[in-house]
Biopython code that builds the backbone (N, CA, C, O; Angstrom):
import numpy as np
from Bio.PDB.StructureBuilder import StructureBuilder

atoms = [
    (1, "MET", "N", (-78.356, 96.346, -41.129)),
    (1, "MET", "CA", (-78.003, 96.355, -40.354)),
    (1, "MET", "C", (-78.834, 94.423, -39.616)),
    (1, "MET", "O", (-80.040, 94.246, -39.446)),
    (2, "ASN", "N", (-78.014, 93.622, -39.415)),
    (2, "ASN", "CA", (-78.823, 92.627, -39.445)),
    (2, "ASN", "C", (-79.494, 92.592, -37.588)),
    (2, "ASN", "O", (-79.080, 93.088, -36.540)),
    (3, "GLU", "N", (-80.571, 91.821, -37.918)),
    (3, "GLU", "CA", (-81.442, 91.948, -37.048)),
    (3, "GLU", "C", (-81.359, 90.794, -35.908)),
    (3, "GLU", "O", (-81.926, 89.743, -36.210)),
    (4, "ILE", "N", (-80.685, 90.853, -34.550)),
    (4, "ILE", "CA", (-80.942, 89.865, -33.784)),
    (4, "ILE", "C", (-82.374, 88.469, -33.546)),
    (4, "ILE", "O", (-83.458, 88.538, -32.967)),
    (5, "GLU", "N", (-81.789, 87.484, -34.194)),
    (5, "GLU", "CA", (-83.487, 86.468, -34.168)),
    (5, "GLU", "C", (-83.603, 85.920, -32.709)),
    (5, "GLU", "O", (-82.815, 85.211, -32.084)),
    (6, "ARG", "N", (-85.065, 86.561, -32.266)),
    (6, "ARG", "CA", (-85.366, 86.260, -30.805)),
    (6, "ARG", "C", (-86.668, 85.082, -30.703)),
    (6, "ARG", "O", (-87.831, 85.139, -31.104)),
    (7, "GLU", "N", (-86.227, 84.463, -30.285)),
    (7, "GLU", "CA", (-87.567, 83.200, -30.338)),
    (7, "GLU", "C", (-88.607, 83.452, -29.079)),
    (7, "GLU", "O", (-88.316, 83.991, -28.011)),
    (8, "ALA", "N", (-89.716, 82.999, -29.417)),
    (8, "ALA", "CA", (-91.157, 83.631, -28.958)),
    (8, "ALA", "C", (-91.298, 83.070, -27.626)),
    (8, "ALA", "O", (-90.784, 81.956, -27.720)),
    (9, "LEU", "N", (-91.649, 83.207, -26.617)),
    (9, "LEU", "CA", (-91.740, 83.035, -24.806)),
    (9, "LEU", "C", (-91.812, 81.861, -24.722)),
    (9, "LEU", "O", (-91.225, 81.319, -23.785)),
    (10, "GLY", "N", (-92.790, 80.820, -25.970)),
    (10, "GLY", "CA", (-93.186, 79.175, -25.340)),
    (10, "GLY", "C", (-91.905, 78.497, -25.861)),
    (10, "GLY", "O", (-92.001, 77.270, -25.893)),
    (11, "ALA", "N", (-90.134, 79.259, -26.485)),
    (11, "ALA", "CA", (-89.483, 78.269, -26.010)),
    (11, "ALA", "C", (-88.740, 78.399, -25.161)),
    (11, "ALA", "O", (-87.713, 77.723, -25.105)),
    (12, "GLN", "N", (-89.131, 79.503, -24.074)),
    (12, "GLN", "CA", (-88.435, 79.150, -22.800)),
    (12, "GLN", "C", (-89.056, 78.456, -21.810)),
    (12, "GLN", "O", (-88.643, 78.281, -20.664)),
    (13, "GLU", "N", (-90.488, 77.908, -22.506)),
    (13, "GLU", "CA", (-91.016, 77.099, -21.588)),
    (13, "GLU", "C", (-90.132, 75.874, -20.523)),
    (13, "GLU", "O", (-90.190, 75.669, -19.311)),
    (14, "VAL", "N", (-89.477, 75.346, -21.431)),
    (14, "VAL", "CA", (-88.761, 74.068, -20.948)),
    (14, "VAL", "C", (-87.916, 74.708, -19.495)),
    (14, "VAL", "O", (-88.008, 74.319, -18.330)),
    (15, "LEU", "N", (-87.003, 75.935, -20.139)),
    (15, "LEU", "CA", (-86.094, 76.588, -18.823)),
    (15, "LEU", "C", (-87.206, 77.246, -17.614)),
    (15, "LEU", "O", (-86.930, 76.957, -16.450)),
    (16, "LEU", "N", (-88.189, 77.934, -17.806)),
    (16, "LEU", "CA", (-89.157, 78.398, -17.298)),
    (16, "LEU", "C", (-89.647, 77.369, -15.787)),
    (16, "LEU", "O", (-89.684, 77.641, -14.587)),
    (17, "ALA", "N", (-89.986, 76.046, -16.625)),
    (17, "ALA", "CA", (-90.503, 74.628, -15.944)),
    (17, "ALA", "C", (-89.212, 74.291, -14.944)),
    (17, "ALA", "O", (-89.237, 74.066, -13.734)),
    (18, "THR", "N", (-88.334, 74.322, -15.646)),
    (18, "THR", "CA", (-87.486, 73.305, -14.851)),
    (18, "THR", "C", (-86.524, 74.839, -13.754)),
    (18, "THR", "O", (-85.661, 74.454, -12.965)),
    (19, "LEU", "N", (-86.720, 75.938, -13.821)),
    (19, "LEU", "CA", (-86.470, 76.571, -12.697)),
    (19, "LEU", "C", (-87.366, 76.447, -11.674)),
    (19, "LEU", "O", (-86.992, 76.203, -10.526)),
    (20, "ALA", "N", (-89.086, 76.662, -12.130)),
    (20, "ALA", "CA", (-89.816, 76.349, -11.035)),
    (20, "ALA", "C", (-89.750, 75.244, -10.347)),
    (20, "ALA", "O", (-90.060, 75.302, -9.157)),
    (21, "ARG", "N", (-89.272, 73.801, -11.006)),
    (21, "ARG", "CA", (-89.216, 72.614, -10.080)),
    (21, "ARG", "C", (-88.510, 72.604, -9.396)),
    (21, "ARG", "O", (-88.870, 72.358, -8.245)),
    (22, "PHE", "N", (-86.985, 72.878, -9.676)),
    (22, "PHE", "CA", (-85.815, 73.477, -9.056)),
    (22, "PHE", "C", (-85.995, 74.254, -7.737)),
    (22, "PHE", "O", (-85.333, 73.973, -6.738)),
    (23, "ALA", "N", (-87.083, 75.426, -7.770)),
    (23, "ALA", "CA", (-87.324, 76.386, -6.363)),
    (23, "ALA", "C", (-88.439, 75.318, -5.701)),
    (23, "ALA", "O", (-88.466, 75.248, -4.472)),
    (24, "GLN", "N", (-88.911, 74.892, -6.102)),
    (24, "GLN", "CA", (-90.441, 74.111, -5.452)),
    (24, "GLN", "C", (-88.978, 72.714, -4.277)),
    (24, "GLN", "O", (-88.922, 72.676, -3.048)),
    (25, "THR", "N", (-88.086, 71.840, -5.270)),
    (25, "THR", "CA", (-87.559, 71.210, -4.876)),
    (25, "THR", "C", (-86.159, 71.379, -3.262)),
    (25, "THR", "O", (-85.745, 70.762, -2.281)),
    (26, "HIS", "N", (-85.980, 72.728, -4.054)),
    (26, "HIS", "CA", (-85.441, 73.570, -2.948)),
    (26, "HIS", "C", (-85.556, 75.211, -2.283)),
    (26, "HIS", "O", (-84.933, 76.257, -2.464)),
    (27, "PRO", "N", (-86.603, 74.824, -1.506)),
    (27, "PRO", "CA", (-87.425, 75.848, -1.583)),
    (27, "PRO", "C", (-86.643, 77.351, -0.379)),
    (27, "PRO", "O", (-86.893, 78.549, -0.511)),
    (28, "ASP", "N", (-85.854, 76.812, 0.527)),
    (28, "ASP", "CA", (-84.817, 76.841, 1.492)),
    (28, "ASP", "C", (-83.386, 77.820, 1.053)),
    (28, "ASP", "O", (-82.707, 78.376, 1.916)),
    (29, "LEU", "N", (-83.064, 77.913, -0.535)),
    (29, "LEU", "CA", (-82.040, 78.336, -0.828)),
    (29, "LEU", "C", (-82.127, 79.722, -1.311)),
    (29, "LEU", "O", (-83.013, 80.031, -2.108)),
    (30, "PRO", "N", (-81.259, 80.588, -0.878)),
    (30, "PRO", "CA", (-80.911, 81.936, -0.774)),
    (30, "PRO", "C", (-81.415, 82.387, -2.388)),
    (30, "PRO", "O", (-80.963, 81.897, -3.423)),
    (31, "GLY", "N", (-82.336, 83.315, -2.301)),
    (31, "GLY", "CA", (-82.675, 83.767, -3.657)),
    (31, "GLY", "C", (-82.117, 84.689, -4.752)),
    (31, "GLY", "O", (-81.704, 85.788, -4.382)),
    (32, "GLY", "N", (-82.081, 84.502, -5.523)),
    (32, "GLY", "CA", (-81.188, 85.050, -6.687)),
    (32, "GLY", "C", (-82.107, 86.200, -7.593)),
    (32, "GLY", "O", (-83.331, 86.279, -7.693)),
    (33, "TYR", "N", (-81.068, 87.030, -8.193)),
    (33, "TYR", "CA", (-81.169, 87.852, -9.651)),
    (33, "TYR", "C", (-81.211, 86.910, -11.070)),
    (33, "TYR", "O", (-80.292, 86.867, -11.888)),
    (34, "ILE", "N", (-82.486, 86.173, -11.163)),
    (34, "ILE", "CA", (-82.832, 85.282, -12.268)),
    (34, "ILE", "C", (-82.849, 85.810, -13.489)),
    (34, "ILE", "O", (-83.758, 86.620, -13.671)),
    (35, "THR", "N", (-81.928, 85.550, -14.640)),
    (35, "THR", "CA", (-82.130, 86.414, -16.124)),
    (35, "THR", "C", (-82.341, 85.350, -16.552)),
    (35, "THR", "O", (-81.792, 84.291, -16.249)),
    (36, "THR", "N", (-83.567, 85.644, -17.666)),
    (36, "THR", "CA", (-83.865, 84.777, -18.964)),
    (36, "THR", "C", (-83.348, 85.573, -20.669)),
    (36, "THR", "O", (-83.236, 86.798, -20.625)),
    (37, "SER", "N", (-83.165, 85.133, -21.559)),
    (37, "SER", "CA", (-83.333, 85.964, -23.071)),
    (37, "SER", "C", (-84.080, 85.092, -24.072)),
    (37, "SER", "O", (-84.141, 83.897, -23.783)),
    (38, "SER", "N", (-84.594, 85.449, -25.076)),
    (38, "SER", "CA", (-85.301, 85.358, -25.944)),
    (38, "SER", "C", (-84.571, 85.178, -27.039)),
    (38, "SER", "O", (-85.083, 85.016, -28.147)),
    (39, "ILE", "N", (-83.291, 85.192, -26.819)),
    (39, "ILE", "CA", (-81.716, 85.306, -27.301)),
    (39, "ILE", "C", (-81.602, 83.868, -27.326)),
    (39, "ILE", "O", (-81.690, 82.999, -28.194)),
    (40, "THR", "N", (-81.373, 83.906, -26.062)),
    (40, "THR", "CA", (-80.723, 82.354, -25.961)),
    (40, "THR", "C", (-82.313, 81.566, -25.037)),
    (40, "THR", "O", (-82.917, 82.176, -24.154)),
    (41, "PRO", "N", (-82.513, 80.832, -25.293)),
    (41, "PRO", "CA", (-84.044, 80.632, -24.848)),
    (41, "PRO", "C", (-83.918, 79.173, -23.736)),
    (41, "PRO", "O", (-84.927, 78.874, -23.097)),
    (42, "THR", "N", (-82.594, 78.299, -23.565)),
    (42, "THR", "CA", (-82.336, 77.487, -23.062)),
    (42, "THR", "C", (-81.518, 77.636, -22.186)),
    (42, "THR", "O", (-80.736, 76.762, -21.814)),
    (43, "LYS", "N", (-81.609, 78.951, -21.675)),
    (43, "LYS", "CA", (-80.191, 79.340, -20.636)),
    (43, "LYS", "C", (-80.350, 80.425, -19.734)),
    (43, "LYS", "O", (-81.143, 81.218, -20.241)),
    (44, "ALA", "N", (-79.978, 80.795, -18.692)),
    (44, "ALA", "CA", (-80.578, 81.423, -17.298)),
    (44, "ALA", "C", (-79.581, 81.587, -16.775)),
    (44, "ALA", "O", (-78.805, 80.633, -16.824)),
    (45, "HIS", "N", (-79.070, 82.989, -15.951)),
    (45, "HIS", "CA", (-77.896, 83.460, -15.471)),
    (45, "HIS", "C", (-78.732, 83.793, -13.730)),
    (45, "HIS", "O", (-79.751, 84.483, -13.762)),
    (46, "VAL", "N", (-78.355, 83.400, -12.670)),
    (46, "VAL", "CA", (-78.607, 83.324, -11.442)),
    (46, "VAL", "C", (-77.500, 84.247, -10.665)),
    (46, "VAL", "O", (-76.315, 83.958, -10.499)),
    (47, "LEU", "N", (-78.136, 85.354, -10.257)),
    (47, "LEU", "CA", (-76.624, 86.453, -9.733)),
    (47, "LEU", "C", (-77.354, 86.082, -8.099)),
    (47, "LEU", "O", (-78.480, 86.041, -7.606)),
    (48, "LEU", "N", (-76.308, 85.918, -7.783)),
    (48, "LEU", "CA", (-76.857, 85.850, -5.592)),
    (48, "LEU", "C", (-75.544, 86.787, -5.143)),
    (48, "LEU", "O", (-74.590, 86.995, -5.893)),
    (49, "ASP", "N", (-75.646, 87.228, -4.012)),
    (49, "ASP", "CA", (-75.357, 88.155, -3.498)),
    (49, "ASP", "C", (-73.816, 88.126, -2.451)),
    (49, "ASP", "O", (-73.271, 89.168, -2.087)),
    (50, "THR", "N", (-73.265, 86.636, -2.069)),
    (50, "THR", "CA", (-72.751, 86.588, -1.314)),
    (50, "THR", "C", (-71.604, 85.059, -1.929)),
    (50, "THR", "O", (-71.835, 84.385, -2.933)),
    (51, "ALA", "N", (-70.779, 84.931, -1.256)),
    (51, "ALA", "CA", (-70.029, 83.864, -1.869)),
    (51, "ALA", "C", (-70.612, 82.410, -0.960)),
    (51, "ALA", "O", (-70.476, 81.224, -1.260)),
    (52, "SER", "N", (-71.445, 83.170, 0.502)),
    (52, "SER", "CA", (-72.146, 81.740, 1.187)),
    (52, "SER", "C", (-73.487, 81.420, 0.196)),
    (52, "SER", "O", (-73.826, 80.240, 0.288)),
    (53, "ASP", "N", (-74.114, 82.024, -0.503)),
    (53, "ASP", "CA", (-75.178, 81.821, -1.194)),
    (53, "ASP", "C", (-74.862, 80.685, -2.263)),
    (53, "ASP", "O", (-75.414, 79.592, -2.385)),
    (54, "LEU", "N", (-73.403, 81.465, -3.305)),
    (54, "LEU", "CA", (-73.234, 80.091, -3.896)),
    (54, "LEU", "C", (-72.797, 79.270, -3.564)),
    (54, "LEU", "O", (-72.509, 78.427, -4.413)),
    (55, "GLU", "N", (-72.502, 79.018, -2.261)),
    (55, "GLU", "CA", (-71.860, 78.077, -1.836)),
    (55, "GLU", "C", (-72.991, 76.847, -1.469)),
    (55, "GLU", "O", (-72.817, 75.630, -1.523)),
    (56, "ALA", "N", (-74.531, 77.810, -0.975)),
    (56, "ALA", "CA", (-75.090, 77.120, -0.543)),
    (56, "ALA", "C", (-76.005, 76.183, -2.381)),
    (56, "ALA", "O", (-76.540, 75.077, -2.460)),
    (57, "TRP", "N", (-75.824, 77.123, -3.364)),
    (57, "TRP", "CA", (-76.196, 76.646, -4.499)),
    (57, "TRP", "C", (-75.543, 75.548, -4.904)),
    (57, "TRP", "O", (-76.024, 74.521, -5.384)),
    (58, "ARG", "N", (-73.992, 75.917, -4.605)),
    (58, "ARG", "CA", (-72.905, 74.668, -5.396)),
    (58, "ARG", "C", (-73.447, 73.001, -4.491)),
    (58, "ARG", "O", (-73.885, 72.023, -5.097)),
    (59, "GLU", "N", (-73.339, 73.048, -3.632)),
    (59, "GLU", "CA", (-73.948, 71.941, -2.853)),
    (59, "GLU", "C", (-75.312, 71.203, -2.885)),
    (59, "GLU", "O", (-75.501, 70.006, -2.671)),
    (60, "ALA", "N", (-76.044, 71.967, -3.133)),
    (60, "ALA", "CA", (-77.463, 71.777, -3.797)),
    (60, "ALA", "C", (-77.957, 70.823, -5.462)),
    (60, "ALA", "O", (-78.748, 69.987, -5.898)),
    (61, "LEU", "N", (-76.701, 71.801, -5.904)),
    (61, "LEU", "CA", (-76.540, 71.367, -6.999)),
    (61, "LEU", "C", (-75.320, 69.826, -7.473)),
    (61, "LEU", "O", (-75.275, 69.123, -8.483)),
    (62, "HIS", "N", (-74.881, 69.826, -6.790)),
    (62, "HIS", "CA", (-73.951, 68.767, -5.984)),
    (62, "HIS", "C", (-72.634, 68.825, -7.189)),
    (62, "HIS", "O", (-72.161, 67.983, -7.952)),
    (63, "ILE", "N", (-72.315, 70.395, -6.887)),
    (63, "ILE", "CA", (-71.185, 70.804, -8.532)),
    (63, "ILE", "C", (-69.946, 70.305, -7.453)),
    (63, "ILE", "O", (-69.928, 70.507, -6.239)),
    (64, "ASP", "N", (-68.935, 69.604, -8.260)),
    (64, "ASP", "CA", (-67.625, 69.925, -7.405)),
    (64, "ASP", "C", (-66.839, 71.189, -6.821)),
    (64, "ASP", "O", (-67.167, 72.114, -7.564)),
    (65, "THR", "N", (-66.262, 71.509, -6.184)),
    (65, "THR", "CA", (-65.582, 73.085, -5.852)),
    (65, "THR", "C", (-64.643, 73.031, -7.151)),
    (65, "THR", "O", (-64.741, 73.952, -7.963)),
    (66, "ASN", "N", (-63.699, 71.940, -7.386)),
    (66, "ASN", "CA", (-62.976, 72.205, -8.612)),
    (66, "ASN", "C", (-63.847, 72.688, -9.870)),
    (66, "ASN", "O", (-63.102, 72.939, -10.817)),
    (67, "ASP", "N", (-65.111, 72.880, -10.142)),
    (67, "ASP", "CA", (-65.404, 73.078, -11.510)),
    (67, "ASP", "C", (-66.288, 74.813, -10.933)),
    (67, "ASP", "O", (-67.192, 75.347, -11.576)),
    (68, "VAL", "N", (-65.658, 75.397, -9.539)),
    (68, "VAL", "CA", (-66.014, 76.621, -9.365)),
    (68, "VAL", "C", (-65.290, 77.745, -9.611)),
    (68, "VAL", "O", (-64.893, 78.063, -8.490)),
    (69, "THR", "N", (-64.749, 78.783, -10.623)),
    (69, "THR", "CA", (-64.242, 79.709, -10.840)),
    (69, "THR", "C", (-64.116, 80.772, -10.424)),
    (69, "THR", "O", (-65.124, 81.473, -10.512)),
    (70, "LEU", "N", (-62.932, 81.377, -9.816)),
    (70, "LEU", "CA", (-62.366, 82.328, -9.278)),
    (70, "LEU", "C", (-61.855, 83.578, -10.111)),
    (70, "LEU", "O", (-60.637, 83.461, -10.245)),
    (71, "SER", "N", (-62.205, 84.431, -10.562)),
    (71, "SER", "CA", (-61.659, 85.494, -10.574)),
    (71, "SER", "C", (-62.168, 86.750, -10.527)),
    (71, "SER", "O", (-63.331, 87.137, -10.414)),
    (72, "ALA", "N", (-60.791, 87.536, -10.661)),
    (72, "ALA", "CA", (-61.163, 89.618, -10.417)),
    (72, "ALA", "C", (-62.238, 90.077, -11.026)),
    (72, "ALA", "O", (-62.846, 89.249, -11.704)),
    (73, "LEU", "N", (-62.675, 91.211, -10.984)),
    (73, "LEU", "CA", (-63.839, 91.958, -11.756)),
    (73, "LEU", "C", (-63.886, 93.177, -11.308)),
    (73, "LEU", "O", (-64.532, 93.177, -10.260)),
    (74, "ASN", "N", (-63.571, 94.069, -11.546)),
    (74, "ASN", "CA", (-63.515, 95.066, -11.097)),
    (74, "ASN", "C", (-62.973, 95.536, -9.785)),
    (74, "ASN", "O", (-63.843, 96.033, -9.069)),
    (75, "GLN", "N", (-61.611, 95.510, -9.211)),
    (75, "GLN", "CA", (-61.455, 95.035, -8.143)),
    (75, "GLN", "C", (-62.464, 94.444, -6.745)),
    (75, "GLN", "O", (-62.511, 94.664, -5.535)),
    (76, "ARG", "N", (-63.312, 93.441, -7.902)),
    (76, "ARG", "CA", (-64.213, 92.789, -7.061)),
    (76, "ARG", "C", (-63.565, 91.239, -6.759)),
    (76, "ARG", "O", (-62.363, 91.066, -6.963)),
    (77, "THR", "N", (-64.300, 90.279, -6.332)),
    (77, "THR", "CA", (-63.977, 89.007, -6.504)),
    (77, "THR", "C", (-65.560, 87.944, -6.769)),
    (77, "THR", "O", (-66.557, 87.815, -6.058)),
    (78, "LYS", "N", (-65.154, 87.277, -8.229)),
    (78, "LYS", "CA", (-66.508, 86.620, -8.965)),
    (78, "LYS", "C", (-65.863, 85.053, -8.641)),
    (78, "LYS", "O", (-64.753, 84.556, -8.834)),
    (79, "LEU", "N", (-67.087, 84.563, -8.074)),
    (79, "LEU", "CA", (-67.378, 83.161, -7.990)),
    (79, "LEU", "C", (-68.294, 82.746, -9.347)),
    (79, "LEU", "O", (-69.312, 83.317, -9.738)),
    (80, "GLU", "N", (-67.777, 81.847, -9.805)),
    (80, "GLU", "CA", (-69.059, 81.427, -11.089)),
    (80, "GLU", "C", (-69.016, 80.153, -11.088)),
    (80, "GLU", "O", (-67.952, 79.738, -10.627)),
    (81, "PHE", "N", (-69.913, 79.154, -11.496)),
    (81, "PHE", "CA", (-70.233, 77.967, -12.493)),
    (81, "PHE", "C", (-71.280, 78.012, -12.922)),
    (81, "PHE", "O", (-72.184, 78.755, -12.539)),
    (82, "THR", "N", (-71.335, 76.851, -14.189)),
    (82, "THR", "CA", (-72.473, 76.457, -14.994)),
    (82, "THR", "C", (-72.464, 74.908, -14.990)),
    (82, "THR", "O", (-71.599, 74.033, -15.013)),
    (83, "THR", "N", (-73.821, 74.963, -14.951)),
    (83, "THR", "CA", (-74.596, 73.676, -14.668)),
    (83, "THR", "C", (-75.919, 73.529, -16.020)),
    (83, "THR", "O", (-76.473, 74.339, -16.764)),
    (84, "GLN", "N", (-76.009, 71.944, -15.792)),
    (84, "GLN", "CA", (-77.099, 71.568, -16.870)),
    (84, "GLN", "C", (-78.186, 71.259, -15.593)),
    (84, "GLN", "O", (-77.740, 70.482, -14.749)),
    (85, "LEU", "N", (-79.126, 71.615, -15.430)),
    (85, "LEU", "CA", (-80.431, 71.312, -15.400)),
    (85, "LEU", "C", (-81.186, 70.923, -16.296)),
    (85, "LEU", "O", (-81.380, 71.694, -17.236)),
    (86, "GLY", "N", (-81.863, 69.573, -16.283)),
    (86, "GLY", "CA", (-82.682, 69.119, -17.514)),
    (86, "GLY", "C", (-81.880, 69.267, -19.075)),
    (86, "GLY", "O", (-80.904, 68.645, -19.496)),
    (87, "GLN", "N", (-82.435, 69.988, -19.516)),
    (87, "GLN", "CA", (-81.876, 70.496, -20.809)),
    (87, "GLN", "C", (-81.868, 71.792, -21.061)),
    (87, "GLN", "O", (-81.971, 72.286, -22.184)),
    (88, "SER", "N", (-81.719, 72.521, -19.787)),
    (88, "SER", "CA", (-81.217, 74.093, -19.691)),
    (88, "SER", "C", (-79.898, 73.912, -19.097)),
    (88, "SER", "O", (-79.445, 72.877, -18.609)),
    (89, "THR", "N", (-79.350, 75.035, -19.201)),
    (89, "THR", "CA", (-77.948, 75.717, -18.735)),
    (89, "THR", "C", (-78.096, 76.801, -18.060)),
    (89, "THR", "O", (-78.592, 77.895, -18.330)),
    (90, "VAL", "N", (-77.559, 76.322, -17.062)),
    (90, "VAL", "CA", (-77.593, 77.550, -15.915)),
    (90, "VAL", "C", (-76.595, 78.273, -15.559)),
    (90, "VAL", "O", (-76.359, 77.454, -14.670)),
    (91, "GLY", "N", (-75.625, 79.192, -15.388)),
    (91, "GLY", "CA", (-74.854, 79.912, -14.856)),
    (91, "GLY", "C", (-75.037, 80.609, -13.592)),
    (91, "GLY", "O", (-75.896, 81.490, -13.551)),
    (92, "ILE", "N", (-74.363, 80.345, -12.571)),
    (92, "ILE", "CA", (-74.566, 80.575, -11.293)),
    (92, "ILE", "C", (-73.189, 81.425, -10.752)),
    (92, "ILE", "O", (-72.072, 80.915, -10.839)),
    (93, "TYR", "N", (-73.382, 82.609, -10.255)),
    (93, "TYR", "CA", (-72.431, 83.786, -9.926)),
    (93, "TYR", "C", (-72.932, 84.328, -8.722)),
    (93, "TYR", "O", (-74.059, 84.283, -8.229)),
    (94, "ALA", "N", (-71.596, 84.989, -8.241)),
    (94, "ALA", "CA", (-71.799, 85.860, -7.380)),
    (94, "ALA", "C", (-70.482, 86.816, -7.252)),
    (94, "ALA", "O", (-69.367, 86.312, -7.116)),
    (95, "VAL", "N", (-70.631, 87.874, -7.291)),
    (95, "VAL", "CA", (-69.960, 89.387, -7.111)),
    (95, "VAL", "C", (-69.678, 89.731, -5.952)),
    (95, "VAL", "O", (-70.741, 89.874, -5.349)),
    (96, "PHE", "N", (-68.682, 89.980, -5.197)),
    (96, "PHE", "CA", (-68.254, 90.334, -4.104)),
    (96, "PHE", "C", (-67.240, 91.453, -3.654)),
    (96, "PHE", "O", (-66.724, 92.244, -4.444)),
    (97, "SER", "N", (-67.000, 91.429, -2.221)),
    (97, "SER", "CA", (-65.754, 92.615, -2.089)),
    (97, "SER", "C", (-65.650, 91.487, -0.683)),
    (97, "SER", "O", (-66.471, 91.027, 0.112)),
    (98, "LEU", "N", (-64.031, 91.342, -0.915)),
    (98, "LEU", "CA", (-63.694, 89.798, 0.203)),
    (98, "LEU", "C", (-63.525, 90.681, 1.148)),
    (98, "LEU", "O", (-63.635, 90.068, 2.210)),
    (99, "ALA", "N", (-63.245, 92.178, 1.414)),
    (99, "ALA", "CA", (-63.539, 92.688, 3.142)),
    (99, "ALA", "C", (-65.021, 92.754, 3.529)),
    (99, "ALA", "O", (-65.393, 92.710, 4.702)),
    (100, "THR", "N", (-65.796, 92.856, 2.542)),
    (100, "THR", "CA", (-67.070, 92.905, 2.729)),
    (100, "THR", "C", (-67.803, 91.608, 3.361)),
    (100, "THR", "O", (-68.581, 91.730, 4.307)),
    (101, "GLU", "N", (-67.390, 89.897, 2.558)),
    (101, "GLU", "CA", (-67.907, 89.414, 2.568)),
    (101, "GLU", "C", (-67.244, 88.561, 3.539)),
    (101, "GLU", "O", (-67.620, 87.396, 3.666)),
    (102, "ALA", "N", (-65.901, 89.225, 4.520)),
    (102, "ALA", "CA", (-65.587, 88.688, 5.817)),
    (102, "ALA", "C", (-66.181, 89.298, 6.965)),
    (102, "ALA", "O", (-66.327, 88.701, 8.031)),
    (103, "VAL", "N", (-66.542, 90.541, 6.748)),
    (103, "VAL", "CA", (-67.727, 91.312, 7.641)),
    (103, "VAL", "C", (-69.054, 90.269, 8.091)),
    (103, "VAL", "O", (-69.601, 89.861, 9.116)),
    (104, "SER", "N", (-69.145, 90.167, 6.916)),
    (104, "SER", "CA", (-70.645, 89.593, 6.988)),
    (104, "SER", "C", (-70.855, 87.724, 7.397)),
    (104, "SER", "O", (-71.750, 87.181, 8.046)),
    (105, "ALA", "N", (-69.874, 87.235, 6.844)),
    (105, "ALA", "CA", (-69.529, 85.675, 7.556)),
    (105, "ALA", "C", (-69.598, 85.549, 9.074)),
    (105, "ALA", "O", (-69.363, 84.468, 9.615)),
]
sb = StructureBuilder()
sb.init_structure("model")
sb.init_model(0)
sb.init_chain("A")
sb.init_seg("    ")
for serial, (resi, resn, name, xyz) in enumerate(atoms, 1):
    if name == "N":
        sb.init_residue(resn, " ", resi, " ")
    sb.init_atom(name, np.array(xyz, "f"), 0.0, 1.0, " ", f" {name:<3s}", serial, name[0])
structure = sb.get_structure()
């Protein structure tokens, strides 16, 4: 069985520093569940709670609305986009129920 090659923590240094700088620059953005991996040390994923949270991040990152994809996921709605922050790739998404989103808006 082939073992997956994993990088040392130092390989994630640029990504983690980039995320820290972004947080310092945009401290009022909604918080998210942020994951990174030793398998892909230059990529992060940010799970946000609502579509409006994703919209706030989209605006802060100057992402065109045409670059946001909409899809169905297990009877829920998923909005997502991917962007480059320096040398790092960040995927940002929110999964929600349309009925729940309408009530909380």
